[in-house]
C-alpha positions in Angstrom: 28.1 -44.7 9.1 27.1 -42.4 12.1 29.4 -39.1 12.3 29.3 -36.6 15.5 30.2 -33.2 15.4 31.5 -31.2 18.5 31.1 -27.5 17.2 32.9 -24.9 19.2 33.3 -21.2 18.2 36.7 -19.6 18.7 38.2 -21.6 16.0 35.3 -20.8 13.3 36.3 -18.9 9.9 36.6 -15.2 10.4 36.3 -14.9 14.2 38.9 -13.3 16.0 37.5 -11.6 19.3 35.1 -12.0 22.0 32.5 -9.5 20.3 32.5 -12.1 17.5 32.0 -15.4 20.1 29.8 -13.7 22.9 26.3 -13.1 23.5 25.4 -9.4 23.6 28.6 -9.0 21.4 28.7 -6.3 18.3 29.4 -9.2 15.9 27.9 -12.3 17.8 24.9 -12.4 15.4 27.1 -12.3 12.6 29.5 -15.5 14.4 26.2 -17.3 14.9 25.9 -17.6 11.2 29.9 -18.3 10.5 29.7 -20.8 13.0 26.6 -22.8 11.4 28.4 -22.5 8.0 31.5 -24.2 9.2 29.5 -27.1 10.7 27.4 -27.1 7.3 30.5 -27.5 5.6 31.7 -30.7 7.6 28.0 -32.2 7.3 28.3 -31.6 3.5 31.5 -33.5 3.9 30.3 -36.3 5.7 27.4 -37.0 4.0 29.2 -37.0 0.6 31.6 -39.5 2.5 28.3 -42.1 3.0 27.5 -40.7 6.1 23.7 -42.3 7.2 23.4 -40.0 10.4 25.1 -36.9 11.7 24.8 -35.5 15.4 26.2 -32.0 16.1 26.5 -30.6 19.5 26.6 -26.9 20.0 30.0 -26.7 22.7 30.5 -23.0 22.7 29.4 -21.3 25.8 25.6 -20.9 26.5 25.8 -24.0 24.0 22.9 -22.0 22.3 24.9 -20.5 19.2 23.8 -22.5 16.1 21.2 -21.6 14.3 18.9 -24.4 13.9 16.9 -22.9 10.7 20.5 -22.6 8.8 21.6 -25.7 10.0 21.7 -28.5 7.3 18.7 -30.5 7.6 20.3 -33.8 7.6 22.0 -32.9 11.1 20.4 -33.4 14.2 21.1 -30.9 17.0 22.0 -31.3 20.4 21.7 -27.4 22.1 21.4 -26.0 25.4 23.0 -26.5 28.9 23.9 -27.9 31.3 24.9 -31.2 29.4 26.2 -33.8 31.6 29.1 -34.1 29.0 29.2 -30.6 28.1 31.1 -30.6 24.6 30.8 -33.9 24.2 27.2 -34.3 24.9 25.3 -37.2 23.0 28.6 -38.9 22.1 28.8 -42.6 22.4 30.2 -46.0 21.0 27.6 -46.0 18.2 29.5 -43.4 16.4 32.2 -44.4 13.9 34.1 -40.8 14.0 34.4 -37.7 15.7 34.7 -34.2 14.2 35.7 -31.2 15.9 34.8 -27.9 14.3 36.0 -24.7 15.0 38.4 -25.7 18.1 41.1 -23.7 19.5 44.2 -24.0 21.3 44.7 -24.4 25.3 45.3 -21.8 27.8 49.0 -20.0 27.5 49.5 -20.5 23.8 49.7 -17.9 21.5 46.5 -18.7 19.4 43.2 -16.9 18.4 41.1 -16.6 21.9 43.2 -19.6 23.4 41.8 -20.9 26.7 41.0 -23.8 28.5 37.2 -24.2 29.1 36.6 -20.9 31.0 38.4 -18.0 29.9 41.7 -17.4 32.4 39.9 -18.6 35.3 41.8 -22.2 34.4 45.6 -21.5 34.2 46.6 -24.6 33.2 45.5 -28.4 33.0 47.3 -32.0 32.8 46.1 -34.9 31.9 48.4 -37.8 33.2 51.1 -35.0 33.9 50.6 -34.0 30.1 49.5 -30.5 29.3 46.3 -30.6 28.2 43.5 -28.4 26.8 39.9 -28.9 25.2 41.5 -30.6 22.2 43.2 -33.2 24.3 40.7 -33.7 26.6 37.9 -34.5 23.8 40.1 -36.4 21.7 41.1 -38.7 25.0 37.7 -39.0 26.4 36.4 -39.8 22.7 39.0 -42.5 22.6 38.1 -44.1 25.7 34.5 -44.0 24.1 35.7 -46.3 21.5 35.3 -43.4 18.7 38.3 -41.7 17.2 38.7 -38.0 16.6 39.4 -37.7 13.0 39.4 -33.9 12.0 39.8 -30.8 13.5 39.2 -27.3 12.2 40.5 -23.9 13.8 43.6 -21.8 13.8 47.2 -23.0 13.1 48.0 -23.0 16.6 45.1 -25.3 17.4 46.0 -27.5 14.5 49.8 -27.6 15.8 48.5 -28.4 19.4 46.3 -31.6 17.9 49.2 -32.5 15.6 51.4 -32.9 18.7 48.6 -34.8 20.5 47.8 -37.3 18.0 49.5 -36.4 14.0 46.6 -39.1 12.8 44.1 -36.3 12.9 43.5 -34.5 9.6 43.7 -30.6 10.7 42.1 -27.8 8.7 43.5 -24.3 9.7 41.0 -21.7 8.3 43.2 -18.8 9.9 46.8 -17.8 11.1 47.2 -16.2 14.5 48.8 -13.1 14.6 47.7 -12.7 18.4 45.3 -13.7 21.0 42.7 -11.3 19.4 43.9 -11.0 15.7 44.4 -13.5 12.9 45.3 -13.7 9.1 42.2 -14.8 7.7 41.4 -17.4 5.0 38.8 -16.2 2.3 35.6 -17.7 3.9 34.9 -19.6 0.6 38.0 -21.6 0.9 38.0 -22.2 4.2 34.6 -23.9 4.0 35.5 -26.0 1.1 38.6 -27.2 2.8 36.8 -28.2 5.7 34.3 -30.0 3.5 36.8 -31.7 1.4 39.1 -32.3 4.7 36.0 -34.1 6.4 35.0 -36.1 2.9 38.5 -37.4 2.2 39.5 -38.7 5.6 35.9 -40.2 6.1 36.1 -41.9 2.7 39.2 -43.1 3.5 38.2 -44.5 6.9 35.0 -46.2 5.5 37.3 -48.0 3.0 39.7 -49.0 5.6 36.8 -50.8 7.4 36.0 -53.0 4.4 39.3 -54.7 4.6 39.7 -58.0 6.8 39.3 -57.3 10.5 42.8 -58.3 12.5 42.0 -61.2 15.3 40.3 -59.6 18.0 42.7 -58.8 21.2 41.9 -60.2 24.4 38.8 -58.0 26.1 40.1 -54.9 28.1 38.8 -55.3 32.0 37.6 -51.6 32.0 38.9 -47.7 31.4 42.2 -47.7 32.9 42.1 -44.7 35.3 43.7 -41.4 34.5 44.6 -38.4 36.4 43.2 -35.1 35.8 45.1 -32.1 37.2 43.7 -28.1 37.0 45.5 -25.2 38.3 43.0 -22.6 38.9 43.4 -18.7 39.3 41.7 -18.5 42.1 42.5 -20.6 45.6 38.9 -20.3 46.8 37.8 -22.5 43.7 40.3 -25.2 44.8 39.5 -25.2 48.2 36.0 -25.5 47.4 36.4 -28.3 45.0 38.2 -30.2 47.8 34.8 -31.0 49.4 34.1 -33.3 46.5 34.8 -36.9 47.2 38.1 -38.2 45.7 39.7 -34.6 44.9 42.9 -33.9 46.4 45.2 -30.6 46.5 48.6 -30.3 44.9 48.9 -26.5 46.1 46.8 -24.0 47.1 45.1 -23.4 43.5 45.9 -27.0 42.0 43.7 -29.8 42.5 43.3 -33.3 40.9 41.3 -36.7 40.7 41.7 -39.9 39.0 39.3 -42.0 37.5 38.1 -43.5 33.9 38.1 -40.9 31.3 34.4 -40.5 30.2 33.1 -40.4 33.9 36.3 -38.1 34.5 35.3 -35.8 31.8 31.5 -35.5 33.2 33.4 -34.7 36.8 35.3 -32.0 35.5 32.1 -30.3 33.8 30.8 -30.2 37.6 34.4 -28.4 38.6 33.4 -25.5 35.9 30.0 -25.3 37.3 31.3 -24.9 40.8 33.9 -22.5 39.4 31.2 -20.8 37.4 29.4 -20.0 40.8 32.2 -18.9 42.9 33.9 -16.5 39.9 32.4 -13.6 37.9 35.2 -13.8 35.2 34.9 -12.5 31.8 35.7 -15.3 29.4 38.7 -13.1 27.5 40.4 -11.0 30.2 
């Protein structure tokens, strides 16, 4: 059983503020340890459920946050940027399940450090006219690759967003949002045990289910059906520049959209964010 972990930082146990998650922040180095230990809890849970390989992708900001020397030795780490698939780099159909550790709610939600990919530069996103953020886009892209997201950890707002997107995903709330930069925290040991237990229980049940007789195979799909991704930016200059990319169309001065199969769409969105980063100089959590 091969397991994939996408590790973000805002939803990690104990972290509530930009100083906890941004390089140079006064508590960032502590935050890196907290992030690594949440991931380690997920790795332990996966191994206890019978995982034979675990890939961990550092999916936050500079993507150099996890501490390799503290990471569980059974995990292989994908680190650094740019990555073609960003938060999902290394995920492929050979994985049996995906876990999202330390995720957060989308832009506009009253969750801890809520945003969608780029601080406040992205105001809203929709996938096939459905409001979406990092959680939904990761879930939909993983599904398009044939890999189910089965567990997510973060604050209670991220868990509620996940349940609305797919109630089958097991969620672990490690803190309760009291504001965008405040939360009631679960005790650290309790939160990590909850992550480990949830991963182990969920993957064990999934593994048991795969031993049952397989249903009759369905007719093979002709390919990934196209989806439409729409993004409303804070800056009209970002939207205008993106119109230079073939296939991108305008909904209004600050909103652009594009259609295509989801794995490729996710990769194209990564190009959008790199263009927007080059054009703006926004702090992530204004």
